[in-house]
C-alpha positions as CSV (number, residue, x, y, z in Angstrom):
1,M,-19.3,18.6,9.0
2,V,-15.9,17.4,10.3
3,F,-17.3,13.9,11.2
4,G,-18.7,13.5,7.9
5,L,-15.4,14.5,6.2
6,T,-13.7,11.9,8.6
7,N,-16.0,9.1,7.4
8,I,-15.5,9.9,3.8
9,L,-11.7,10.2,4.2
10,T,-11.5,6.7,6.1
11,Q,-13.5,5.1,3.5
12,V,-11.6,6.5,0.6
13,A,-8.2,5.5,2.3
14,A,-9.2,1.9,2.9
15,E,-10.6,1.6,-0.8
16,A,-7.4,3.1,-2.3
17,G,-5.2,0.9,0.0
18,L,-7.0,-2.3,-1.1
19,I,-6.7,-1.0,-4.8
20,G,-3.0,-0.2,-4.5
21,G,-2.6,-3.6,-2.9
22,A,-4.3,-5.4,-5.7
23,F,-2.3,-3.6,-8.5
24,D,1.0,-4.2,-6.9
25,G,0.2,-7.5,-5.4
26,H,-0.2,-9.1,-8.9
27,K,3.6,-8.7,-9.3
28,V,4.3,-10.6,-6.3
29,L,1.8,-13.3,-7.1
30,T,3.4,-13.7,-10.5
31,E,6.8,-14.3,-8.7
32,I,4.9,-17.0,-6.7
33,A,3.6,-18.6,-9.8
34,R,7.2,-18.6,-11.4
35,D,8.5,-20.2,-8.1
36,K,5.7,-22.8,-8.1
37,K,6.6,-23.7,-11.7
38,T,10.2,-24.1,-11.1
39,G,9.5,-26.1,-7.8
40,S,11.1,-23.6,-5.4
41,L,7.9,-22.4,-3.9
42,N,8.1,-22.6,0.0
43,S,6.6,-20.9,3.2
44,K,9.2,-18.2,3.1
45,T,8.1,-17.1,-0.3
46,V,4.5,-17.0,0.8
47,Y,5.4,-15.0,3.9
48,K,7.3,-12.4,1.7
49,T,4.1,-12.1,-0.4
50,G,1.8,-11.4,2.3
51,K,4.3,-8.9,3.8
52,E,4.8,-7.1,0.5
53,V,1.0,-6.8,-0.3
54,A,0.1,-5.7,3.2
55,G,2.9,-3.1,3.2
56,I,1.8,-1.6,-0.1
57,T,-2.0,-1.7,1.0
58,A,-1.0,0.1,4.3
59,A,1.3,2.6,2.6
60,G,-1.4,3.4,0.0
61,A,-4.0,4.0,2.5
62,V,-1.7,6.3,4.6
63,S,-0.8,8.4,1.6
64,V,-4.5,8.9,0.9
65,V,-5.1,10.1,4.3
66,A,-2.2,12.5,4.1
67,V,-3.3,13.9,1.0
68,G,-6.9,14.4,2.4
69,M,-5.7,16.0,5.5
70,I,-3.2,18.4,4.0
71,G,-4.9,19.2,0.7
72,G,-3.4,21.5,-1.7
73,G,-3.4,21.5,-5.5
74,I,-2.7,18.7,-7.9
75,A,1.0,19.0,-7.8
76,A,1.2,19.3,-4.1
77,S,-1.1,16.2,-3.8
78,I,1.0,14.1,-5.9
79,V,4.2,15.0,-4.2
80,I,2.5,14.3,-0.7
81,A,1.2,11.0,-2.0
82,L,4.6,9.9,-3.4
83,A,6.5,11.0,-0.2
84,T,4.1,9.4,2.3
85,E,3.5,6.2,0.3
86,S,7.4,5.9,-0.1
87,A,8.0,6.5,3.6
88,G,5.3,4.4,4.7
89,K,6.5,1.4,2.8
90,R,10.0,1.9,4.0
91,I,9.0,2.1,7.6
92,W,6.9,-1.0,7.2
93,D,9.8,-2.9,5.7
94,K,12.1,-1.7,8.3
95,G,9.7,-2.8,11.1
96,L,9.2,-6.2,10.0
97,N,12.9,-7.0,9.3
């Protein structure tokens, strides 16, 4: 029973992370398009984009795992998701700087 739940949680976390990365990544891609249009696109901008999208994706996956492991009602789940995603993204950004 536990292994089945672990497999489901792992799959959902990966999917949620990818969806979060896609939603938030479009903002960063818009910035790249603007930089390309103005002629200021460089490798630093592309690196920043990759770093942001990867961080958002990882933080989203971590928040889904935390909510799944801790459980609770809808209010608790929302608080847990927001807290872990914010903390995960902050740790990601601190680690890469």
